[in-house]
C-alpha positions as CSV (number, residue, x, y, z in Angstrom):
1,X,38.4,-8.8,22.3
2,X,37.0,-6.1,20.0
3,X,35.3,-7.0,16.1
4,X,37.5,-5.3,13.8
5,X,37.7,-4.8,9.8
6,X,35.0,-6.2,7.7
7,X,32.5,-7.9,10.4
8,X,31.5,-5.0,11.9
9,X,31.5,-3.0,9.2
10,X,28.5,-5.1,7.4
11,X,26.2,-5.3,10.2
12,X,25.8,-1.5,11.0
13,X,25.9,-1.3,6.8
14,X,22.7,-3.7,7.5
15,X,21.5,-1.5,10.8
16,X,21.8,1.3,8.7
17,X,19.6,-0.1,5.2
18,X,16.8,-1.4,8.0
19,X,16.0,2.4,8.8
20,X,16.0,3.4,5.4
21,X,14.1,0.8,5.4
22,X,11.2,2.2,8.3
23,X,11.2,5.6,7.1
24,X,11.3,4.9,3.5
25,X,7.7,2.9,4.9
26,X,6.9,5.4,6.6
27,X,6.5,8.4,4.4
28,X,4.7,6.2,2.4
29,X,2.2,5.0,4.7
30,X,2.4,9.0,5.5
31,X,2.0,10.1,1.9
32,X,-1.1,7.6,1.2
33,X,-2.9,8.8,4.5
34,X,-2.6,12.4,3.1
35,X,-4.1,11.5,-0.6
36,X,-6.4,9.3,1.6
37,X,-8.0,12.5,3.7
38,X,-7.5,14.7,0.1
39,X,-11.0,13.3,-0.5
40,X,-14.8,14.9,-0.1
41,X,-16.7,12.7,1.2
42,X,-18.7,13.4,-1.3
43,X,-16.2,12.3,-3.9
44,X,-15.6,9.0,-1.4
45,X,-19.5,8.3,-1.7
46,X,-19.1,8.6,-5.7
47,X,-16.1,6.4,-6.1
48,X,-17.8,3.9,-3.6
49,X,-21.3,3.7,-5.8
50,X,-19.1,3.5,-9.0
51,X,-17.3,0.4,-7.8
52,X,-20.2,-1.0,-6.5
53,X,-22.6,-1.1,-10.2
54,X,-18.9,-2.0,-11.7
55,X,-18.6,-5.3,-9.4
56,X,-22.9,-5.4,-9.8
57,X,-22.5,-5.9,-13.5
58,X,-19.4,-8.1,-13.5
59,X,-21.7,-10.7,-10.9
60,X,-24.5,-9.8,-13.2
61,X,-21.8,-11.0,-16.8
62,X,-21.5,-14.2,-14.8
63,X,-24.7,-15.1,-13.9
64,X,-26.0,-14.3,-17.2
65,X,-22.2,-17.1,-18.2
66,X,-22.8,-19.2,-16.2
67,X,-26.8,-19.6,-17.1
68,X,-24.7,-21.2,-21.0
């Protein structure tokens, strides 16, 4: 017995949607990787220092507020 009608085409569309989703995810990961690798080590270091300073500022504000 072979499948005929709409049932088979629904599975084909579902499979195609899965393949498209995997391809889109791979493209997004590759783009993020290229963007990450575009930074020089000095730029990465500067960004990390800035994020650390921001976190320290937020922690200091939190301690001041809790001193109450």
